[in-house]
C-alpha positions in Angstrom: 188.5 66.6 232.1 188.6 65.1 235.5 186.3 61.6 236.5 186.7 58.9 239.0 186.1 55.2 238.8 184.8 52.5 242.2 186.9 49.5 242.5 185.3 47.0 240.6 183.7 44.1 242.5 186.7 41.6 240.7 189.4 43.9 241.8 187.6 44.1 245.4 187.0 40.1 246.0 189.1 38.2 243.3 190.8 35.1 245.1 191.3 32.5 241.7 193.1 31.5 238.7 191.8 34.2 235.9 191.9 31.4 233.0 192.4 34.5 230.0 195.4 36.2 231.3 197.3 32.9 233.3 197.8 33.9 236.2 196.0 34.2 240.0 194.7 37.3 241.2 194.3 38.6 244.2 191.9 41.1 245.6 191.8 44.2 248.4 188.6 45.1 250.2 190.5 48.1 251.1 190.6 49.9 248.0 188.9 53.5 247.3 187.5 55.6 244.2 190.3 56.8 242.0 190.1 59.9 240.6 191.5 61.4 238.3 192.5 64.8 236.3 193.6 64.6 232.3 194.7 67.1 230.4 194.5 66.1 226.4 195.2 68.5 223.3 194.1 67.6 219.8 195.3 68.8 216.3 194.0 67.7 213.4 195.0 68.8 209.7 193.3 67.5 206.7 192.6 67.9 203.0 191.7 65.9 199.9 194.5 63.2 199.9 196.4 63.8 203.4 194.9 63.7 206.7 197.8 63.9 210.3 196.4 64.0 213.4 198.4 64.0 216.8 196.7 63.4 220.7 199.5 63.9 222.9 198.1 63.6 227.2 198.2 63.9 230.4 196.3 61.9 233.2 197.3 62.4 236.9 195.1 59.5 238.6 194.5 59.6 242.5 194.7 56.8 244.8 195.5 54.7 241.5 194.3 51.0 241.5 197.1 49.2 240.1 197.3 44.8 239.4 200.9 44.0 240.9 203.3 40.5 240.1 203.7 39.2 243.2 207.3 37.3 243.9 205.0 33.9 244.6 203.3 31.7 243.0 199.5 29.2 243.5 199.7 25.9 241.8 202.8 27.1 239.1 200.6 30.9 238.3 202.0 33.5 239.1 200.1 36.0 241.5 198.7 39.3 240.7 197.6 41.5 243.5 195.4 44.4 243.5 197.0 47.5 245.4 196.6 51.2 245.5 199.3 53.4 244.8 198.9 56.6 246.2 199.0 58.6 242.5 200.0 57.6 238.9 200.4 59.8 236.2 200.2 58.5 232.8 201.7 60.6 230.1 201.4 60.0 226.4 200.0 60.4 222.2 199.0 59.2 219.6 199.9 60.0 215.9 198.0 59.3 213.4 199.2 59.5 209.4 196.5 59.1 206.2 197.5 59.3 203.0 195.4 58.2 198.9 196.8 59.3 196.2 195.3 62.1 193.5 195.8 59.1 190.8 193.7 56.8 192.5 191.4 57.4 194.7 190.2 53.3 196.2 194.1 53.0 197.4 195.1 54.0 201.1 197.7 54.4 203.6 197.5 54.6 207.6 200.1 54.4 210.0 199.6 55.4 213.4 202.2 55.4 216.2 201.1 55.7 220.1 203.0 54.9 223.2 202.5 55.3 227.0 204.2 55.7 229.5 203.2 55.3 234.2 204.9 56.2 236.6 204.0 55.7 240.0 203.9 57.8 243.1 207.4 56.4 244.0 208.9 57.4 240.0 208.6 53.6 239.3 206.9 52.0 236.4 203.4 50.7 236.3 202.6 47.3 236.2 200.8 46.3 232.8 201.9 48.9 230.9 201.5 48.4 227.5 204.6 48.8 224.8 204.5 51.4 222.1 204.2 50.1 218.5 203.5 51.7 215.5 199.7 50.2 213.4 200.2 50.3 209.2 198.0 49.4 207.0 197.4 50.3 202.8 194.0 48.7 201.3 192.2 49.1 198.6 188.6 49.2 196.9 188.2 48.1 194.0 185.3 49.9 191.8 182.2 47.9 190.4 183.3 44.4 192.2 181.0 41.7 191.7 182.7 39.6 194.4 186.0 40.9 196.2 185.2 44.8 197.2 188.4 45.4 199.0 191.5 44.0 199.7 193.8 45.3 203.6 196.9 44.3 204.3 198.1 46.0 207.8 201.3 45.1 209.6 201.5 45.9 213.5 204.5 46.6 215.3 204.8 46.5 218.7 208.3 47.5 220.8 210.1 45.9 223.3 209.3 46.5 226.9 212.1 46.9 229.2 210.6 49.8 231.3 208.6 47.0 234.0 207.3 46.9 237.5 209.1 45.1 240.3 209.0 41.5 239.1 207.3 42.1 236.0 209.0 40.2 232.8 210.7 42.7 230.3 209.2 41.4 227.0 210.0 41.3 223.3 209.4 42.9 220.3 207.4 41.3 218.1 205.3 41.9 215.1 202.0 40.9 213.6 200.8 40.8 209.7 197.5 40.7 208.4 195.6 39.7 205.3 191.9 41.1 205.0 189.9 40.5 201.6 186.2 41.9 201.7 184.0 40.0 199.5 180.3 39.6 198.8 178.3 37.0 198.1 174.5 36.3 196.2 172.5 33.9 197.0 168.9 33.0 195.1 167.4 32.3 198.7 167.8 35.3 201.0 169.6 37.7 198.8 173.2 39.2 199.7 174.8 37.3 202.6 178.3 40.0 202.4 
């Protein structure tokens, strides 16, 4: 596939603190249109109890717009500048597994692994590329539930990130564990509030 993307107004005109990321961003009015070509492959196999998906991809982008960290700070905030690279190559894959045993259909196990690597025209890492991660989830649906309908536990593991752009900080590995309970509640006034 192929496509193009015009620079966003914030990429062109930014000049201030981005409160959501705690960084000072400076735009670039000379940014040109990005043009990309992508090749990806998707293979999916499934039966009644097991599913497997693999999706590798390669994406080449000419005039890649990059938000790069600089060496300066403004009001103690790191300064990031929008710059245009001659080109960038992004490559990666997602792999997903899904299993639920025959003897217990309401129990589901899901596992996914995703990774991406981005390098610019100088063979240097691109800034702000996310770390590789593994996502695992176990869910159980309760049959004929009166209140609690489903229990879900998931685990997100993000690998450390060492291949970073110039002036970008490395990151340590970390993990997140979540527990969800889906429930329903019937009210005499308004019916089902699920």
